[in-house]
C-alpha positions in Angstrom: 76.1 118.6 58.9 76.7 114.9 58.6 78.1 113.4 55.4 78.5 109.8 54.1 82.1 108.8 55.0 81.7 105.2 53.6 79.2 104.6 50.9 78.9 101.1 49.5 76.3 100.7 46.7 75.3 97.3 45.2 78.7 95.9 45.9 79.4 92.5 44.4 82.5 90.4 44.9 83.2 86.9 43.5 86.1 84.5 44.1 86.0 82.1 41.2 82.5 80.7 40.9 81.6 81.7 44.5 79.7 85.0 45.0 80.8 86.2 48.5 79.1 89.6 48.3 75.8 89.7 46.3 74.4 93.2 46.8 75.9 95.1 49.6 74.4 98.5 50.4 75.9 100.2 53.5 76.7 103.8 54.6 78.7 105.1 57.5 78.0 108.7 58.3 80.4 111.2 60.1 80.3 110.9 63.8 78.8 107.4 63.7 79.8 103.9 64.9 78.5 101.2 62.6 78.8 97.5 63.6 78.9 94.9 60.9 77.9 91.5 62.4 77.4 88.1 61.0 78.7 84.5 61.4 82.2 83.4 60.4 82.4 83.2 56.7 79.6 85.7 56.1 81.9 88.1 54.2 82.6 90.7 56.9 86.3 91.0 56.1 85.6 90.9 52.4 83.2 93.9 52.8 86.1 95.8 54.5 88.7 94.8 52.0 86.5 95.8 49.1 85.6 99.1 50.7 89.3 99.9 51.1 90.1 98.9 47.6 92.2 95.9 48.7 89.9 93.7 46.7 88.6 94.7 43.3 84.8 94.8 43.0 82.9 92.7 40.5 80.0 95.1 40.6 78.8 98.2 42.4 80.7 101.1 43.9 82.8 101.7 47.0 83.4 105.3 48.0 85.2 106.7 51.1 85.2 110.5 51.8 83.3 110.8 48.5 86.2 109.3 46.5 86.1 106.0 44.6 88.4 103.4 46.1 91.1 102.4 45.8 92.7 105.8 46.4 96.2 105.8 48.0 95.9 109.5 49.0 93.0 108.7 51.4 94.8 106.0 53.3 96.5 108.5 55.6 93.0 109.5 56.9 92.0 105.9 57.7 93.1 103.8 60.7 92.7 100.1 59.6 93.0 97.0 61.8 93.0 93.8 59.9 91.9 90.4 61.3 95.5 89.2 61.0 98.2 91.2 62.8 100.7 92.9 60.5 103.5 93.3 63.1 107.3 93.1 63.1 107.8 90.5 65.8 111.6 91.0 65.9 110.9 94.6 67.1 109.5 95.9 70.3 105.9 97.2 70.5 107.3 100.7 70.8 109.5 100.3 67.7 106.4 98.9 65.8 104.4 102.0 66.9 107.2 104.4 66.0 107.5 102.8 62.5 103.8 103.1 61.8 103.6 106.6 63.3 106.3 107.7 60.8 104.5 105.9 58.0 101.4 107.8 58.9 103.3 111.1 58.7 102.9 112.0 62.4 105.3 114.9 63.2 108.5 113.8 64.9 107.9 115.9 68.0 104.4 114.3 68.5 105.3 110.7 68.1 106.1 109.9 71.7 102.9 111.5 73.0 100.9 109.6 70.4 102.5 106.3 71.3 101.9 106.9 75.0 98.2 107.7 74.5 97.4 104.6 72.3 99.5 102.3 74.6 97.4 103.5 77.5 94.1 102.9 75.7 95.0 99.2 75.0 96.8 98.7 78.3 100.3 98.0 76.9 102.3 100.7 78.6 104.2 98.3 80.8 105.0 96.0 77.8 106.0 98.6 75.2 109.7 97.7 75.2 109.2 93.9 75.1 109.8 92.2 71.7 106.6 91.4 69.9 107.7 87.8 69.4 107.2 87.3 73.1 103.6 88.7 73.0 100.5 86.6 73.5 97.8 86.6 70.8 95.7 89.0 72.8 98.6 91.4 73.3 99.2 91.4 69.5 95.6 92.3 68.9 95.9 95.2 71.3 99.1 96.4 69.6 97.3 96.2 66.2 94.5 98.3 67.6 97.0 100.8 69.0 98.5 101.2 65.5 95.1 101.8 64.0 94.4 104.5 66.6 97.7 106.4 65.8 97.3 109.8 64.3 93.7 110.4 65.2 92.3 109.1 61.8 89.0 110.5 60.6 87.8 107.0 59.9 88.6 103.8 61.8 87.9 100.4 60.1 88.4 97.6 62.7 88.0 94.0 61.8 87.2 91.9 65.0 89.3 94.3 67.2 88.3 92.7 70.6 89.0 89.1 69.9 91.0 87.6 72.7 90.7 90.7 74.9 89.4 90.5 78.4 86.0 92.1 79.4 87.5 94.9 81.5 89.8 96.1 78.7 87.1 95.7 76.1 85.0 98.1 78.1 88.0 100.6 78.2 88.4 100.2 74.4 84.7 100.9 73.8 85.0 104.0 76.0 87.8 105.3 73.6 85.7 104.4 70.5 82.8 106.4 71.9 85.1 109.3 72.6 86.3 109.1 69.0 82.7 109.1 67.7 81.9 112.1 69.9 84.7 114.0 68.2 82.8 113.6 64.9 85.0 110.8 63.6 83.6 107.6 62.1 84.1 103.9 62.9 83.2 100.7 61.0 83.7 97.7 63.2 83.1 94.0 62.6 82.3 91.7 65.4 80.7 88.4 66.2 80.4 89.3 69.9 76.7 90.0 70.0 76.7 92.1 73.1 79.1 94.5 71.4 76.5 95.0 68.7 74.3 96.7 71.3 77.0 99.4 71.7 77.0 100.8 68.2 74.9 103.6 66.7 73.7 101.3 63.8 74.1 97.6 63.2 74.2 95.9 59.8 73.3 92.2 59.8 75.3 90.4 57.1 74.1 87.0 55.9 74.4 85.2 52.6 76.4 88.0 51.0 73.8 90.6 51.7 73.0 93.2 54.4 69.6 91.8 55.6 68.9 94.5 58.2 70.5 97.9 58.9 69.3 100.3 61.6 69.8 101.5 65.2 69.9 98.5 67.6 66.8 99.8 69.5 64.8 100.1 66.2 65.8 96.6 65.1 64.8 95.1 68.4 61.4 96.8 68.2 61.0 95.7 64.5 61.8 92.1 65.3 60.1 92.1 68.7 63.4 90.9 70.2 65.2 91.6 73.5 68.7 91.6 72.1 70.6 92.0 68.8 71.4 88.2 69.0 67.7 87.5 69.0 67.2 90.0 66.1 69.9 88.1 64.2 68.3 84.7 64.8 64.9 86.0 63.8 66.2 87.8 60.7 68.2 84.7 59.8 65.0 82.6 60.0 63.1 85.0 57.8 66.0 85.1 55.3 66.1 81.4 54.9 
């Protein structure tokens, strides 16, 4: 039986006089990948931060695992990758991963295997013992994703995880995300890479602080008589305006 893992209802968020989120309604079910897409500045990161309780809502409700956020107890069940990398650049990648594995409560005897697995997924095995200060931007993104994957979280919330990552590795990462989904875990992912929006189970189009369309990619393409999610977005944007 599927359950709502994330449930956002009539979410409103203001910064000063600017209303960034007007009326966000979004659910992520168990065993589902939901893609949140929209142009830069549409509010994708704000949706995520409000869902996690990192930003206080000005209206509506945000629930994860049926509990109102923020709720510190739930954080151990969530793998979160922010748009900006929260890494210790004076440490090696392995030391970063070990620190976060301990923070997540992974058993001491399981940490090495957990680190080896996530490093392989993001293709950092050969660079694990290099200091993060010597990493490129793309390598830092891959390390942040590896940290989010640690501990097999029930829910992954990934904000632009494939920015600066080459196409071959992006394909490998999506293979891992599909495997996670097939295990019954859930993923909310933001992206502005439109071809990635074809890979999710459901896609939410975010514009003007609202979710203007939300369904399976194939359904949206039929509904908007479009060949791609990018075309769907352009048509939906035209209707919205």
